[in-house]
C-alpha positions in Angstrom: 25.8 16.4 -10.8 24.7 16.4 -7.3 25.5 19.1 -4.9 25.3 18.7 -1.1 26.6 20.7 1.8 28.9 18.8 4.1 27.8 20.8 7.1 25.3 20.3 9.9 23.2 23.2 11.3 26.1 24.2 13.6 24.2 26.9 15.4 22.6 28.6 12.4 19.2 28.0 14.0 17.6 27.1 10.7 19.3 29.7 8.5 21.4 27.0 6.8 18.2 25.0 6.1 16.7 28.0 4.5 19.8 28.5 2.3 19.8 24.8 1.3 16.1 25.0 0.5 16.6 28.1 -1.7 19.5 26.5 -3.5 17.9 23.0 -3.7 20.7 21.2 -2.0 20.8 18.9 1.0 23.0 19.1 4.1 24.3 16.7 6.7 21.6 16.0 9.2 22.0 17.0 12.8 22.2 20.1 14.9 26.0 20.1 14.7 29.0 18.1 13.7 28.9 16.3 17.0 25.7 14.6 16.0 27.2 13.5 12.7 30.4 12.2 14.2 29.1 10.7 17.5 25.5 10.0 16.7 22.7 12.3 17.8 21.3 10.0 20.5 24.8 9.5 22.0 25.5 13.2 22.1 22.1 13.9 23.5 22.7 11.3 26.3 26.2 12.8 27.1 24.7 16.3 27.4 21.7 15.1 29.4 23.9 13.2 31.9 26.2 16.2 32.3 24.9 19.4 30.8 28.3 21.1 31.5 30.1 19.0 28.9 32.4 20.6 26.4 32.7 18.6 23.2 35.9 18.3 21.2 36.5 16.8 17.7 39.8 16.0 16.1 39.5 19.3 14.3 39.0 21.3 17.5 41.8 19.5 19.2 44.2 20.3 16.4 43.0 23.9 16.0 42.1 24.8 19.6 44.6 27.6 20.0 43.5 29.3 16.7 39.8 28.6 16.5 38.9 28.8 20.2 41.5 30.8 22.1 42.3 33.1 19.2 38.7 33.2 18.0 37.3 34.2 21.3 40.2 36.6 22.1 41.4 34.5 25.0 45.0 34.7 23.8 44.8 38.4 24.4 42.4 38.5 27.3 42.8 35.3 29.4 40.9 36.9 32.2 37.7 36.1 30.2 38.3 32.4 30.5 35.9 31.9 33.4 33.2 33.9 31.6 33.4 31.6 28.6 34.2 28.3 30.2 33.5 28.5 34.0 30.3 26.5 33.8 31.8 23.4 32.1 32.3 20.3 34.3 34.0 17.9 31.8 35.4 17.5 28.3 34.5 14.8 25.9 36.7 14.2 22.9 34.8 12.5 20.1 37.9 11.0 18.5 37.7 10.2 14.8 41.4 9.2 14.3 43.0 9.3 17.7 46.8 9.4 17.7 49.2 9.9 20.6 49.9 13.5 19.4 46.1 14.3 19.4 45.7 12.6 22.7 48.4 14.8 24.2 46.8 17.9 22.7 43.4 16.9 24.1 45.0 16.3 27.5 46.6 19.8 27.4 43.1 21.3 26.6 41.6 19.4 29.6 44.4 20.9 31.8 43.5 24.4 30.5 39.9 23.7 31.6 41.1 22.0 34.8 38.6 19.2 34.0 38.6 15.5 33.4 38.8 14.4 29.8 36.7 11.5 28.5 37.7 10.1 25.1 35.1 8.3 23.0 36.5 6.7 19.8 33.8 7.4 17.2 35.8 6.9 14.0 34.5 8.4 10.8 31.6 5.9 10.1 28.9 8.5 11.0 30.3 11.0 8.6 30.8 8.4 5.9 27.2 7.2 6.4 25.8 10.7 6.2 27.9 11.6 3.1 26.8 8.4 1.3 23.2 9.1 2.2 23.4 12.6 0.8 25.0 11.4 -2.5 22.8 8.3 -2.9 19.4 9.8 -2.1 19.3 13.6 -1.8 15.5 13.3 -2.2 15.3 12.1 1.4 15.3 15.7 2.5 12.9 16.8 -0.2 15.7 18.1 -2.4 15.9 17.5 -6.1 18.4 15.0 -7.3 20.3 17.6 -9.4 20.6 21.3 -9.8 18.9 21.2 -13.2 15.6 20.6 -11.4 16.1 23.7 -9.3 17.1 25.9 -12.3 13.9 24.8 -14.1 11.5 25.8 -11.3 
């Protein structure tokens, strides 16, 4: 059996890699899910062209009220909006499975920010490629092919 972590670094600043090394498992490559979904070079180019870019995924579009507004307390303290988001200049939605409902939700998020929304249809190919790579060749990251090798060391 192979075990892999379907998570990029996502702001752990190496702590996730340390955990994966200790457990002998591989994780998705990239600094965050945006790299996995949109491609690291594309995301880097987007952020280089406009450093004040806020990235959205389908998950964030669907859960914005809970994960962002609620998670940051903006539902209770909207006066903090400018402190959190005042420096952003545009929103980019890396759309995996764009629907009219998600597009409307992304548009409402852009209205909250008062910023233009750019939609880039990325699909799920990047995630699928990463997952296939993890399951086909976990050794690519120096990780044993199965947990038995880890237990025996």
